Every structure is written in C-alpha cells, then in structure tokens.
N, C-alpha and C positions, 0 to 999 in steps of 0.2 A: 180404195180407202175413202170413206165418206165422213165428213164432220157431223157430229151429233150433239144436239143440245143437252144440257144437264138433265132436264126433266124427261128426256126420252131414253135415258139409260136404264138398264135393269136395276130394280130396287135394291138388291143386295150390294151392287156396286156403288150406288148413290150413297149407301150407308157408310161406305169406307172413305168417301171423299170429303175433304175440308171445303165445304161449299163456299165459304167466304173467300177462299183463295183458289177456286177452280179456274183452270186456264183454258184447256181445250180437251175435246174427246173425239175419237174417231172409231168408226166401225170398219173392220176388215172383213169383207164378205167371203174371201177365200177360206178363212179359218173360222168365221163366225165368232170373232173375238172383238173386244172393245179395248182401246188404248186410251188411258186418261192421264193428263198432265195436271198436277195440282201442287200446292205448296203446303207442307205440314205446318202445324202451329209453331214448331220450332224454327220455321223459316227455311227449312231444307226442301228443295224441289223433289218431287217423286213421280215416277212413271208407274202406272198400274196396267196389268194386262189381264183382262177378265175373259174367261172362257165360258161361253153360253152353255155348252153341253155339260161342263163340269159344275156350273153354277157357282164358281168362285174365281178368285184371282190366282194366277200361277205364282209359285214361289220363285225366288231368284234361281235356285238350283234347277227347277224345272225349265225355266227359260233358257238357262245356259246349256242345258242338255239338248235343246232343240236347235242351237246355233249351227249353221252350216260350216263345213270345214273351209279353211282359207282357199281362195280362188286366185289363180295367177293368170295374167294376160300380158302379152308382149306389146310394148309401145315401140314400134319399129323406128318411128321418126326420132325418138330420143335414145334409141339403142339401149333400152333397159326393160326390165320386167316389173310390172305393178302387182302388188299383192293386196287383195281385198280381204279383210278380216273383220268378223262380227264379234261384239262383246256386249256384256251387261255392266254398266258402271256401278261400282260398289256403293257410292254415296247416294246417287239419285235413282238407281234401278233403270236408268235410260238405256234402251237398246241402241247401240252405236255401230257405225261402220267405219273402219280405218282404211284409207288408201295409202299405200306406202311403196316406195321403191324397194327393190329386193336388197339393196345394200344398206337400207335404213337411213339414207341421207335426207330423205323427204318423207313427211308423214302428215296426212290431213285427216282429221276426225270429224265426222258429221253424225247428227241424230238420224235414226232410220225413219221414225214416224213424224215426218213433216210433209207438208203439201208440195214437195219437190221431188224430182227424180234426179239424184246426183249423178253427174257424168264424172266418174272417178278419173278417167284419163285426162279430162280437161282440168280438173282440180290439181292433178299432179303437174301438168304442163304449166299452169299458172304459178304453182309453188316454186317450180324450178326457175321460172322466169324471174320471180322476185328474189330468189337466192342468187341468181347470176347477175342481177341488175347492177349492184355496186361496182363490180369489176368492169362490166360493159360501159357503165356511165363514166367511170374514171378515165376510160380510153377515148372519150369523145373530145373533140375540139371545142373551144368556146362557142363557136358558131353553131355547132351541133347541139350543145347543151341549151343554148338559147332557143333553137327550134324545138327541142324536146319539151321544154317547159311551156312554151307558147302553145304547143299542141295539146298538152295535158290540160292547161287552163281553158283553152277553147273547148275541149270536149266536155269538161265539167260544167262550163257555162251553158253549153247547148243542152245537156241533159237536164240541168236545173230549169232552163227556160221551157223545155218540152213538158215539164210538170206543171206549167202554168204560173211559175214564179219569176220574179225579177232576176235576170242573170247576174246582175251586179251583186246580189246577196252573197255570192260565194266569196267575195272579197272581204276577208276578216283578218285581223292580226294572227288568229290561230292558224289560218291557212298558210300564211307566210312562215310561221314557226315550224309548221309541219314540213314544208318544202325545204326549209333550211337544215333540217336533219339530214337530208341527202346532199344539199348544195349550200354549204356555209356562206358562200360568196354570192348568194342569190340577189341580195339587194343591189350589188354592183351591176347586175344584169337586167334589173327590172325595166329600165327605159327601153332597152332593146327587145325584151320579152313582150312587153305590153304593146310595143309598136307592131310586132308580128301578129299578136292577138288582134289588134285593130285591123291589120291587113286581111287576116282570115275572115273577119266579120264585116269587111268593107266599111270600117269606121276610121276616121282620121286619128292619127296617133295621139294628138293632144287630148282628144275626147276619151280615148281608151285609157290614157294615163290618169286623166281627171276623175274618171269613174272609180278607178282603183284607189287613188289618194283620198277621195271623199269618204270612202267606206272604211279604209284601214287607218287613215291618219298618218300613213307612212310617206314621207317625202321621196320622190323618185329623182335620183341624181341626174346630172346633165349627160 
C-alpha cells in the first residue's frame, strides 16, 4: 500500500472527492485499487475504494461481498481463541477489522487502510491487561502501588524526553486527575512516588518534587 497525492489519482476518482477536505489516499498494487479518505460537505468522513479496471468506485454491497470469512486463531498463553472479522462501516464506508475473544468479552476495532500492520493478538492481550488491571491494582500493597506509579511516570517522562522535549512537561494537573481515576488517594502518595522517580533518574528527591510542584501547582505533602 503506497500513499498517493491527490493530483496523482485517476481523474474520475478525483471528481468524487471533496478536495477541500481530502485526507489521504493509497494505492493497493495487489488489487490495483485506490483507497481515499475524505470528509463530505456534511462533515461525515467517507472512505472510497476505486477499481482501476472497472473505472469506478465499488458500491458498499460490492465491498461487503469481497470480505473474507471470519478467521480464528488460538492464543495459547491466554487460553482463548481470537476471532478476526472484517466489516464495512455503515456511516463512513470504512473497511474495518475487529479482533475479539470468542466469548465476546474483549473486542478491538481498527481501520484496515492505515500505514500500520495490526498485531491482533497483541491488541487483545493489551485489552485484556487493561480489563484485568483494576482487580490486580486493588490487590497491591501501598508500597507496590507507589512503585507502580513511579514506574509509569518515569516511563512517560523518558518517552517525552526521547522526543526532544522537556521531560517535566508531562507534569500537569490533567495528568494528576487522570491518575486519580485509578488511585483516588494518589496525592497522599505523591512524595513517595516522586522520590522513587528521582531515584530512577538519579535526581535528588527534593528536586524531583520541586519539578512536579512548579509545573502542577500541587503541593506535595510531608
């Protein structure tokens, strides 16, 4: 799949695109088709699939008729079966793939025509981890919770820093509110959490705490 500029698309296809809200287009060499994402004047996103041999866009019914049957694969480490199903969204005409557990407890939907190759098994594992996290977190001791949040903050800071930005920028009131959705007593742990963050980054605790306070305006208790 190769990205294509608007002016390199077949003329009949260009005529169907809302040029002012053109988003992206791809050529799929295997089928000699073009996939276009644009936004209609109504504000609704739309995906078009243009077949070069036919000289036109496929209808929704034609696209659905070509969808492969559901595919099943066993995730032995999770003791479950993953089902991969393709569909065409009614509202946007986007071709999507759904990865789901066979019992329906976890389902992850992704667009097909994106510059990524989805690892369905990993998406399911990640979703299961998020689903199980509240119960696992509740069973942690206070010390384990402190270690958990310090590790999370340290990783986020490192990723932010690797992008060339100031690591302290992640410290915002919004960050604290997000973390408090999982740990309502987070502020009671801040001094200990930030002390561990400082240790991980070889920074004195008072400096780690000062960086947090200066950015968030949140006082860290004794």
